[in-house]
C-alpha positions in Angstrom: 67.1 -194.1 -48.9 69.4 -192.6 -46.3 72.8 -193.7 -45.0 72.5 -196.5 -42.4 74.1 -196.2 -38.9 77.9 -196.5 -38.9 78.0 -200.1 -37.7 75.4 -201.1 -40.3 77.1 -199.2 -43.0 80.4 -200.9 -42.2 78.7 -204.3 -42.7 76.7 -203.3 -45.7 79.4 -201.6 -47.8 81.7 -203.9 -49.7 85.4 -203.2 -49.3 87.1 -200.7 -51.7 87.8 -202.2 -55.1 85.0 -204.7 -54.8 83.1 -205.0 -58.1 79.9 -204.2 -56.3 81.1 -200.6 -56.1 81.1 -200.2 -59.8 78.0 -200.6 -62.1 78.8 -203.2 -64.7 77.6 -202.6 -68.3 74.4 -200.8 -67.3 75.5 -197.1 -67.2 73.3 -194.5 -68.9 75.1 -191.8 -70.9 74.0 -188.4 -69.7 74.9 -186.7 -73.0 73.6 -186.6 -76.5 70.3 -185.8 -78.1 68.2 -188.0 -75.8 68.9 -185.8 -72.8 67.8 -182.8 -74.9 64.7 -184.3 -76.6 63.1 -186.3 -73.8 64.8 -185.8 -70.4 61.6 -186.6 -68.5 61.3 -190.0 -70.2 65.0 -190.7 -69.7 64.8 -190.0 -66.0 61.7 -192.2 -65.6 63.4 -195.1 -67.4 66.5 -194.7 -65.2 64.4 -194.6 -62.1 62.5 -197.7 -63.1 65.6 -199.6 -63.8 67.9 -198.4 -60.9 65.8 -196.7 -58.3 66.4 -193.3 -56.9 70.2 -193.3 -57.6 71.3 -194.3 -61.1 74.7 -195.0 -62.6 75.6 -192.6 -65.4 78.4 -191.7 -67.7 79.2 -188.0 -68.1 81.5 -188.6 -71.0 83.1 -191.7 -72.3 84.9 -193.5 -69.4 83.8 -191.0 -66.8 81.2 -192.5 -64.5 79.1 -190.9 -61.8 75.8 -191.2 -60.0 72.6 -189.3 -60.8 70.4 -188.7 -57.7 66.8 -188.9 -58.9 65.0 -189.4 -55.6 63.6 -186.4 -53.8 64.4 -187.7 -50.3 67.8 -188.9 -51.5 68.7 -185.6 -53.0 67.8 -183.9 -49.7 70.1 -186.4 -47.9 72.8 -185.7 -50.4 72.7 -181.9 -50.0 72.3 -181.8 -46.2 75.0 -184.3 -45.1 78.3 -182.6 -45.5 80.1 -185.2 -43.5 79.4 -187.9 -46.1 79.0 -185.7 -49.2 81.5 -182.9 -49.8 81.5 -179.9 -52.3 85.3 -180.2 -52.5 86.0 -181.5 -56.0 89.6 -182.3 -55.1 88.2 -185.5 -53.6 87.2 -186.8 -57.0 89.2 -189.9 -57.8 88.6 -189.8 -61.6 91.2 -187.1 -62.2 93.6 -188.8 -59.8 93.3 -192.0 -61.7 94.0 -190.2 -65.0 90.6 -190.8 -66.5 89.7 -187.2 -67.2 91.1 -185.7 -70.4 92.9 -182.3 -70.3 90.3 -180.9 -72.6 87.3 -182.5 -70.9 84.1 -180.4 -71.0 83.6 -181.4 -67.3 86.6 -179.3 -66.1 84.8 -175.9 -65.9 82.4 -177.1 -63.3 84.4 -179.8 -61.5 87.8 -178.1 -61.2 88.3 -176.7 -57.7 88.2 -172.9 -57.4 88.2 -170.6 -54.3 84.5 -169.9 -54.4 81.4 -170.8 -52.3 80.6 -173.5 -54.9 83.6 -175.6 -53.9 83.7 -175.1 -50.1 82.4 -176.9 -47.0 82.1 -175.9 -43.4 83.3 -172.6 -42.0 84.9 -171.3 -45.3 81.7 -171.9 -47.2 79.8 -170.1 -44.5 82.1 -167.1 -44.7 81.9 -166.8 -48.5 78.2 -167.6 -48.8 77.4 -165.1 -46.0 79.2 -162.4 -48.0 77.4 -163.3 -51.3 73.9 -163.8 -49.7 74.0 -160.7 -47.6 75.3 -158.7 -50.6 72.4 -159.9 -52.8 70.0 -159.2 -49.9 70.8 -155.5 -50.1 69.3 -155.2 -53.6 66.3 -152.8 -53.6 63.6 -154.9 -55.2 61.6 -151.9 -56.4 64.7 -150.4 -58.2 65.5 -153.9 -59.6 62.1 -154.2 -61.1 62.3 -150.6 -62.6 65.8 -151.3 -64.1 64.6 -154.6 -65.6 61.4 -153.1 -67.0 63.4 -150.2 -68.6 65.8 -152.6 -70.2 63.0 -154.8 -71.4 61.2 -151.9 -73.0 64.4 -150.9 -74.8 64.9 -154.3 -76.2 61.3 -154.7 -77.4 61.5 -151.2 -79.0 64.6 -152.2 -80.9 62.9 -155.0 -82.8 59.3 -153.8 -82.5 58.9 -152.6 -86.1 59.9 -156.1 -87.5 56.8 -158.0 -86.4 59.0 -161.0 -85.7 61.7 -161.9 -83.2 63.6 -164.7 -81.6 62.8 -164.3 -77.9 65.9 -166.2 -76.9 68.7 -164.4 -78.8 66.9 -161.0 -78.9 65.3 -160.9 -75.5 66.0 -163.6 -72.9 69.7 -163.8 -73.6 70.3 -160.0 -73.7 68.1 -158.8 -70.8 69.8 -160.3 -67.8 73.2 -159.0 -68.6 71.8 -155.5 -69.1 70.4 -155.7 -65.6 73.4 -157.4 -64.0 75.9 -154.8 -65.3 73.9 -152.1 -63.5 73.7 -154.3 -60.3 77.5 -154.8 -60.3 78.1 -151.0 -60.7 78.9 -150.8 -64.3 77.1 -148.1 -66.4 74.3 -149.0 -68.8 76.5 -148.8 -71.9 78.7 -151.6 -70.5 75.8 -154.1 -70.9 75.8 -154.5 -74.7 79.6 -154.7 -74.6 79.6 -157.5 -72.1 76.9 -159.3 -74.1 79.1 -159.2 -77.1 82.2 -160.4 -75.2 80.4 -163.3 -73.6 78.8 -164.3 -76.9 82.4 -164.5 -78.3 83.9 -166.7 -75.7 80.8 -168.9 -75.1 80.7 -169.7 -78.8 84.4 -170.3 -78.9 84.7 -167.9 -81.8 88.0 -166.7 -83.2 87.6 -163.6 -81.1 87.2 -165.7 -77.9 90.8 -165.2 -76.5 90.7 -161.4 -76.8 87.1 -161.3 -75.5 88.0 -163.5 -72.5 91.0 -161.3 -71.6 88.9 -158.1 -71.9 86.0 -159.6 -69.8 88.4 -160.5 -67.0 90.1 -157.1 -67.2 86.8 -155.3 -66.9 85.9 -157.2 -63.7 89.4 -156.8 -62.2 89.3 -153.1 -63.0 85.8 -152.8 -61.4 87.0 -154.4 -58.2 90.0 -152.1 -58.0 87.9 -149.1 -58.5 85.3 -150.0 -56.0 87.9 -150.9 -53.4 88.9 -147.1 -53.4 85.7 -145.6 -54.7 82.7 -147.6 -53.3 79.2 -147.0 -54.6 75.7 -148.4 -54.1 76.2 -151.6 -56.0 76.9 -155.3 -55.5 80.7 -155.0 -56.1 81.1 -152.3 -53.4 78.9 -154.2 -50.9 80.8 -157.5 -51.5 84.1 -155.8 -50.9 82.8 -154.0 -47.8 81.4 -157.2 -46.2 82.9 -158.2 -42.8 84.0 -161.5 -44.4 86.9 -159.5 -45.9 87.1 -160.9 -49.4 90.3 -160.3 -51.2 90.3 -158.8 -54.7 90.8 -162.2 -56.2 88.0 -163.8 -54.2 85.7 -160.8 -55.2 86.4 -161.3 -58.9 85.8 -165.0 -58.7 82.4 -164.5 -57.0 81.4 -161.7 -59.4 82.0 -164.3 -62.2 79.8 -166.8 -60.3 77.0 -164.3 -60.0 77.3 -163.3 -63.6 77.5 -166.7 -65.2 75.2 -168.7 -62.9 72.7 -165.8 -62.6 72.8 -165.0 -66.3 72.3 -168.5 -67.6 69.7 -169.4 -65.1 67.7 -166.3 -65.7 67.9 -166.7 -69.5 66.6 -170.3 -69.3 63.9 -169.5 -66.8 62.6 -166.7 -69.0 62.8 -168.7 -72.2 61.1 -171.8 -70.7 58.3 -169.7 -69.2 57.6 -167.9 -72.4 57.5 -171.3 -74.2 55.0 -172.6 -71.7 52.7 -169.7 -72.2 53.0 -170.0 -76.0 52.6 -173.7 -76.4 50.4 -174.9 -73.5 46.8 -173.9 -74.4 45.5 -175.0 -71.0 48.0 -172.8 -69.2 47.8 -169.8 -71.4 44.0 -169.7 -71.5 44.0 -170.1 -67.7 46.4 -167.2 -67.4 44.3 -164.9 -69.6 41.2 -166.0 -67.8 42.7 -164.6 -64.6 42.8 -167.6 -62.4 46.6 -168.0 -62.6 49.3 -165.3 -62.6 52.7 -165.0 -64.3 54.2 -166.0 -60.9 52.3 -169.3 -61.1 53.7 -169.9 -64.6 57.2 -169.3 -63.3 56.6 -171.9 -60.5 55.2 -174.4 -63.0 58.4 -174.1 -65.0 60.6 -174.7 -62.0 58.7 -178.0 -61.4 58.5 -179.1 -65.0 61.5 -177.7 -66.9 63.9 -176.1 -64.3 66.6 -173.9 -65.9 69.3 -176.2 -64.5 68.1 -179.8 -64.7 71.2 -181.5 -63.3 74.1 -180.0 -61.3 77.5 -181.4 -60.2 77.8 -182.1 -57.5 78.9 -183.8 -54.3 81.9 -186.1 -53.8 81.7 -189.0 -51.3 84.0 -188.6 -48.4 84.0 -192.3 -47.7 82.3 -195.6 -48.8 78.6 -195.4 -48.0 75.1 -196.3 -49.3 72.5 -194.0 -50.9 69.3 -195.0 -52.4 70.3 -198.7 -52.3 73.5 -198.1 -54.3 77.0 -198.6 -52.9 78.9 -195.4 -53.2 82.7 -195.4 -53.1 84.9 -192.7 -51.6 85.7 -190.1 -54.2 82.7 -190.9 -56.4 80.9 -187.9 -58.0 77.1 -187.6 -57.3 75.1 -185.3 -59.6 72.1 -183.5 -58.3 69.2 -184.6 -60.6 67.0 -181.5 -59.9 64.5 -182.2 -62.7 64.3 -185.9 -61.9 63.8 -185.4 -58.2 61.0 -182.9 -58.9 59.2 -185.7 -60.7 59.8 -188.4 -58.1 56.6 -190.6 -57.9 57.4 -191.3 -54.3 56.4 -187.6 -53.6 53.9 -186.9 -56.3 52.3 -190.2 -57.2 51.7 -191.2 -60.8 50.6 -187.8 -62.0 54.1 -186.3 -61.3 54.6 -182.5 -60.7 52.8 -181.5 -63.9 49.3 -181.3 -62.3 48.0 -179.6 -59.2 51.1 -177.8 -58.0 50.1 -174.2 -58.3 51.5 -172.3 -55.4 53.7 -175.2 -54.3 57.3 -174.1 -54.0 58.7 -177.3 -52.6 60.5 -178.1 -55.8 64.3 -178.5 -55.8 65.1 -176.2 -58.8 67.3 -174.1 -56.5 69.0 -177.0 -54.8 68.7 -177.7 -51.1 70.7 -177.5 -47.9 73.4 -175.0 -47.2 74.3 -174.6 -50.8 70.8 -173.6 -52.0 70.9 -170.8 -54.5 71.3 -167.4 -52.7 70.1 -165.4 -55.8 66.6 -166.9 -56.3 64.7 -163.8 -55.2 66.5 -161.3 -57.5 66.2 -163.8 -60.3 62.5 -164.1 -59.8 62.0 -160.4 -60.0 64.0 -160.1 -63.2 62.2 -163.0 -64.9 58.8 -162.1 -63.7 59.2 -158.5 -64.9 60.7 -159.7 -68.2 57.7 -161.9 -68.9 55.0 -159.5 -67.7 56.5 -156.6 -69.7 56.7 -158.6 -72.9 53.1 -159.8 -72.5 51.9 -156.3 -71.8 53.7 -154.8 -74.8 52.9 -157.7 -77.3 49.4 -159.0 -76.3 49.0 -160.9 -79.6 52.3 -162.7 -79.3 52.3 -166.2 -81.0 54.8 -168.8 -82.1 56.2 -168.5 -85.6 56.7 -172.2 -85.9 54.8 -175.3 -84.6 55.6 -176.0 -80.9 57.0 -179.4 -81.7 59.7 -177.9 -83.9 61.3 -175.9 -81.0 64.7 -177.4 -80.3 66.6 -177.8 -77.0 70.3 -177.4 -76.5 72.0 -180.8 -76.1 73.1 -180.1 -72.6 72.8 -182.6 -69.7 72.9 -179.6 -67.3 70.7 -176.8 -68.6 67.2 -176.9 -69.9 67.6 -174.3 -72.6 65.9 -173.6 -75.9 68.0 -173.0 -79.0 65.5 -170.3 -80.2 61.9 -169.2 -79.7 60.7 -167.5 -82.9 57.5 -165.4 -82.5 55.2 -163.2 -84.5 53.3 -160.1 -83.3 51.7 -156.9 -84.6 54.6 -154.7 -85.7 54.7 -151.2 -84.1 56.7 -148.1 -84.3 58.4 -147.2 -81.0 57.7 -143.8 -79.5 60.1 -141.2 -80.9 61.2 -140.2 -77.4 61.4 -142.9 -74.8 60.6 -142.4 -71.2 63.9 -141.4 -69.5 65.3 -144.2 -67.5 65.6 -143.5 -63.8 69.2 -144.0 -62.9 69.5 -146.5 -60.1 73.2 -146.0 -59.5 75.9 -143.6 -60.5 79.0 -145.7 -61.4 82.1 -144.1 -62.9 82.4 -143.6 -66.7 82.9 -146.9 -68.6 86.2 -147.2 -70.2 87.0 -150.8 -71.3 90.4 -151.7 -70.0 93.1 -152.3 -72.5 94.7 -155.7 -72.7 98.2 -155.7 -74.0 98.4 -159.4 -74.3 95.1 -160.9 -75.5 96.4 -164.4 -75.1 97.0 -163.9 -71.4 94.4 -164.2 -68.7 95.5 -161.6 -66.2 96.3 -157.9 -66.4 99.8 -156.6 -66.1 99.3 -155.5 -62.5 98.7 -158.4 -60.0 95.6 -158.6 -57.8 96.0 -158.1 -54.1 96.0 -161.7 -53.3 98.9 -163.9 -54.4 98.0 -166.8 -56.6 98.1 -170.3 -55.1 98.7 -173.5 -57.0 95.0 -174.2 -57.2 94.1 -170.8 -58.6 97.1 -170.5 -60.9 96.7 -168.8 -64.3 94.4 -170.8 -66.5 94.9 -171.4 -70.2 93.8 -169.0 -73.0 90.2 -170.0 -72.5 89.8 -169.4 -68.8 87.6 -171.3 -66.4 84.9 -168.7 -66.4 84.5 -168.6 -70.2 84.5 -172.4 -70.3 82.0 -172.3 -67.4 79.7 -170.1 -69.4 79.8 -172.4 -72.4 79.3 -175.5 -70.2 76.3 -174.0 -68.5 74.6 -173.0 -71.7 75.3 -176.3 -73.3 77.6 -175.0 -76.1 
């Protein structure tokens, strides 16, 4: 399960280059429709065949390890000496086995963010992000989310039908996050449009990507001289002393990771309520709450089912597998949640109401710092929808719902529903303004094919953070995360 003592490890681990390091002919592809259609069955078969750590292929010719054991995943995330977050240790790119257009690049390329750091530097950046998120007023966050939810529901209320993914779950988080970051309400729909363009790789993606970056860079510059009561201002004012470039990078992480996770968590919870008669009837009967439903989803269908990763700092052993220095280990969050060694034969599907020992948020020093705001947003989104549309029902049989073919996210393609059509009130309840950001003026981008504005940021670029290509790392990251 865990790494043996140094002297035992030295004896147990074959020398570098030994065939025992490399799984031969028994590697499971972690891509394609099987991952989307039956991930639970796939993980169970891999566990039965290989144990808690299984050899996988992330794309043709790119091998890694998927950690499916609960205890092994805890070991992986808690031992920075053996398993690093620094992707520059990965030997696959050094050996020339990663294509320049690989879809793995957005999440495995090194960037100066808390996602890629160990030790003191990670502590500095994580402290800034976590303490900034900790300043969010939960009551105001709930009010902002509820107001945005009512607005979306009113917009399609008269139709009597809607797709709860594209018209609700995918739109609501960004409307909230733009307010949290210090952008005005009218910026929300604009950002939704921009992100949809570059996530879908449409013909407008280059211009949309450039404008998205320009908006965030402009926001950071404004808040550096005119701070407000928002996440951007708090991040810049933190004693960690983030540069403008570091601040922009971490706003992107908050937007992309927070947005996609919240979308999937909302969609998967609504699916559970609409397809699981046991769970829905129990909810309406009053024994369980929406909060319990959210927790059930984090056990059964976490919004992020697998996540890269950790890179071995040296040859070692984990879960009975020989791991070579520079190997990539993928966190099998959904698989570890279903580990029979922890749950027995029943798995996490039964009897776990109120149990928050799942690994949906990761573990160790890199555990997700945004889980509490995310919970408020998702819980409010679900409760508001159920209150407004009490007769909500699926428009198609549950077995026809399709999942995005992503090995990383557990995300529905769509969630079509029916309900009693209604006419929204002529005058909506005025939204209580939570913040007073400056007027929104989308920055102009003179060169849509570029990825930086004409004025440089305050921090000189290094080789590792040099200008990316036309489709920047964060637009690729958003597409990667959503399985597009």
